[in-house]
C-alpha positions in Angstrom: 0.1 0.0 0.1 3.0 2.2 0.9 4.2 2.1 -2.8 0.6 3.1 -4.4 0.7 6.2 -1.9 4.1 7.1 -2.9 3.1 7.0 -6.9 -0.1 9.0 -6.2 1.5 11.7 -4.1 3.9 13.4 -6.5 0.9 13.2 -9.2 -1.7 15.0 -6.6 0.8 17.8 -5.8 1.8 18.4 -9.2 -2.0 18.9 -9.9 -2.1 21.0 -6.8 0.8 23.3 -8.2 -1.1 23.6 -11.4 -4.3 24.6 -9.9 -2.6 26.9 -7.7 -0.8 28.3 -10.5 -3.8 28.8 -12.3 -6.1 30.4 -9.8 -3.6 32.9 -9.0 -3.2 34.0 -12.7 -6.9 34.4 -12.9 -7.1 36.5 -9.6 -4.1 38.4 -10.7 -5.7 39.1 -14.1 -8.8 40.2 -12.6 -7.0 42.8 -10.1 -4.7 44.2 -12.4 -7.4 44.6 -15.1 -9.4 46.4 -12.6 -6.8 48.4 -11.6 -6.2 49.5 -15.2 -10.0 50.2 -15.9 -9.6 52.3 -12.8 -6.6 54.3 -13.9 -8.5 54.9 -17.1 -11.6 56.2 -15.2 -9.5 58.4 -12.9 -7.9 59.7 -16.1 -11.2 60.6 -17.5 -12.4 62.0 -14.4 -9.6 64.4 -14.2 -9.1 65.4 -18.1 -12.9 65.4 -19.0 -11.6 63.8 -22.1 -12.0 60.5 -23.8 -9.5 61.1 -26.4 -11.7 60.6 -29.3 -14.4 62.6 -31.0 -18.1 62.0 -29.7 -19.1 58.4 -30.6 -16.0 57.1 -31.3 -14.1 54.0 -29.6 -11.1 52.1 -30.4 -12.2 48.7 -32.0 -8.9 46.9 -32.5 -6.0 45.8 -30.4 -3.5 47.6 -32.2 -5.5 50.9 -32.0 -5.6 50.4 -28.2 -2.2 49.5 -27.6 -1.2 52.7 -29.6 -3.7 54.8 -28.0 -2.7 53.8 -24.4 0.7 55.1 -25.1 -1.0 58.4 -26.1 -2.6 58.0 -22.5 -6.2 58.4 -23.8 -8.7 57.2 -21.0 -11.0 55.4 -23.3 -8.2 53.4 -24.6 -7.1 52.7 -21.0 -10.0 51.5 -19.8 -10.5 49.3 -23.1 -7.1 47.9 -22.2 -8.4 46.8 -18.9 -11.5 45.2 -20.6 -9.2 43.7 -23.2 -7.2 42.0 -20.1 -10.3 40.8 -18.2 -11.6 39.0 -21.6 -7.9 37.5 -21.8 -8.0 36.3 -18.3 -10.0 33.3 -18.6 -8.6 32.6 -22.3 -5.3 32.2 -20.5 -6.9 30.1 -17.9 -8.1 27.4 -20.8 -4.7 27.7 -22.5 -3.1 26.9 -18.9 -5.5 24.2 -18.9 -4.1 22.6 -22.2 -0.5 22.6 -20.8 -1.5 21.0 -17.8 -3.4 18.4 -19.2 -0.2 17.8 -21.7 1.9 17.2 -18.8 -0.8 15.0 -16.9 -0.9 13.2 -20.5 -4.5 13.2 -20.4 -4.8 13.0 -24.0 -9.0 13.3 -24.0 -8.6 16.6 -21.9 -6.3 18.0 -24.0 -8.3 17.5 -27.3 -11.5 18.9 -25.5 -9.7 22.0 -24.1 -7.8 22.5 -27.1 -11.1 22.6 -29.1 -12.7 24.8 -26.4 -9.6 27.4 -26.8 -10.0 27.2 -30.7 -13.7 28.1 -30.3 -12.9 31.0 -28.3 -10.1 32.3 -30.6 -12.2 31.9 -33.4 -15.1 33.6 -31.9 -13.1 36.7 -30.9 -11.6 36.8 -34.5 -15.0 36.4 -36.5 -16.9 38.7 -33.9 -17.4 42.2 -35.1 -18.0 45.5 -33.1 -20.7 47.7 -34.5 
């Protein structure tokens, strides 16, 4: 019995480490995105200017990143929102890596499919 317990212990501790990493990344992703959004809101409140003409918002990631370097408040808020959206997508990608290390092929395939659908929905989605 001791041999079976010894074999399961490293795998359980590996799973705990992976789950802890994923859990921490989700927490930090939410905290960092909230701080960035708050920074954008504070910038907007102090300047009173979104950085854009009325009714215009950045709609591409490259435009958001470019406008963040110019400290446009709505671009900063958008960056925080993009990070918030990316956080669970990162979790799915990290899960694929964890399943690869665990050699759990069915879950690798399922999670890869989920990640592909998430990315596809982002690429095909349109802002109007």
